[in-house]
N, C-alpha and C positions, 0 to 999 in steps of 0.2 A: 424553552428556547434551546435549539440545538447548538452544539459546539462544532463549528466548521473547520475542517483541516484539508486544505486544498494544496495538494503537492508539498505537504510539510511533514506528514507522518513518515513518508519513505525516507527522507533525509535525516530523520532522528536517529542518532547513533545507538541510542538505548531504547528500544521499543517498550521494554518492561517498565522503565522509568516513566515513559510517556503515559502508560495506562495507569500506573500508580498515582501519578499527578492528577489524571482525569478523575479517577475514583476519589481522590482527595478534595478536589475543588468543585466538581459538579453536584448540583443538588439532586436528590433522588428523583428518578424519572426523566432526567435530562438526557438528550440524545447527542451522540457524536456522529458526524457525517464526514466520511472520508471520500475525497476524489483524488486519487493517487495511482501510482504505478505498482502493480502486483505481479508476481511470477505466476504463470499459468499452472504450475505444479511445484512441488517441493523438490529443489536440487541445490547443489553447492555452486553458488555464483563464482567462486574462485576457479572452478573448472571450466568456465566459459569465458574465454578471453574477450570476445566481443561485448559481452554484457559488462565485464569488468571495466573495459575502456569506456563505455558509455556512462556507466554509473559513476566511475571515478571523475569523469568530466563534470558531473553534477555534484561532486563531493559526497557521494552516497556509497557507503561500503557494502551494503546488501538491502535487498527488499524482501518482504515476505510474500508467501502465496496466500491466497484466500483461506486455505485450510489452516495455515499458521496463524493468520489473523484471527480466525474463529477460535482457535485454541487459546490464544493469548487473551482475547476478549472474554472468554469464559472464565479464565483463571482470575480476572479482575472483576467479575461479576457483571459483565456487559453481555447482552444478548444481541447476536446479529439477526436483524429482522429482514433485511433485504440486500441483494447485490445485484449489480447491473453491469454487464460487460459492454463497454462502449468502444470496443476495438474497431468495428465496422465504421463508426462514425469518425474516428480519428486516423484511420489507416492511411488516407490519402496525404494528410500532412506529415505523417511519419516518414513517408518516402523522401522527404526533403532532408532528412537527417542522415548524413553519410554513415555507412556501415551499421545501420540500426538493424538488430537481429529480428527481422519481421516474423520469422517462424516462432519466435518466443514472445510475441506481443502480448503483454499482460492484460488482466481484466481491470475494470475500473469501478466507479464509486461504490462504496460499501457503507451501509448505514448500521450503526450499533446503537442500542439503547440501554 
């Protein structure tokens, strides 16, 4: 049975603690499924005012890139087996969010096991 994390991982202030807890409570072979917001590449969110405003509105201090998620997953002995970018599917609804940085629209759900 997978552990589902839909728009909850990104708001976790301590991503390492999240993975440490997943490793502690999940049975061997269990999967984690993320459906969340990710940066399209590694960069310092504090240098992008638009992203800061958007994330702070959701009480999120930072989000990871897929590469950062892969690195953290590996550190805690989870293997990323699949990623799917759903930008195209959600882009129309994102236009309804004022000042959303469409050029930095992140990738979406990632499955780790």
